[in-house]
N, C-alpha and C positions, 0 to 999 in steps of 0.2 A: 675642177681643173685649176691649177695655179701656174703662175709664171715667175721665174726668178732670172734676173739679168745680172750677170757678174761683170762688173766694170773694171775691177782692179784685182791684183793678187791679194789673197787672204791666206793666213797660215792655217795649218791643219786643225789646230785647236779651235779656231773660229768656225771652221766648216762643221766640226763635230757639234759645237754649241748651237749652230743654226739648225742642225738636224734634230737635236734634242727638243728645241722649241717647236719645230715643225711636227715632230712625232706627237707631242702633247696636244697640239691644236688639231691634228688629223684624227686622233682618237676621240676627241670631243665631237667633231663634226660628223663622223661616220658611225656614231653609236647606234643610231636607228636606221642607218642606210647601208645596205650591203654592197654598194657600188665600189669599184676600185678607184683609188685616187690617182690622178694623172698630173704630174708636175713637169713643166718644160723649163730647162735651163738654157739660157742664151749666153754664150761665152765666145770671146774672140778666139780665132785660131792660135794666135800667139800665146794667150793665157792657157789654152788647153795644152799646147805643146810644152809649156813650162810646168804644168800640173804634175805633182809627184805621183809615183806609182801608188803610194798609200792612199792618196785622195781618190784616184780612179778606182781602186779596189774597194774603198769605203762606199762609194756610190753604188757599186754592184752589190755589196753586202746589204745596204739599205733597201735596194730594190727587191732583193730576194726575201729579206726578213720582215720588212715593214708592210708588205702588201701594197707597195706604191709602184706605179709605172713611171719611170723617168725617161724623158726624151731630152737628148742633148743636141742643141742646134748651134753649129759653129757659124759665127758671123764675121764679116770683114769690117774692120774699123778704119 
């Protein structure tokens, strides 16, 4: 299980780069383990509301194609 806390806006290119790095690390760690990876994103409601449709769709794509369970937790700041 991993946790990611998003503290400020990032552009879509940075989000994709983050997932490229995560994917490589996840592949290494689950090579001998068949368990599903679970990642929790903590993000403020205001950042989530500002998030682009592309970013939201990308998270869904990663969840379905990478075998990762994402949990999105909205927090008040």
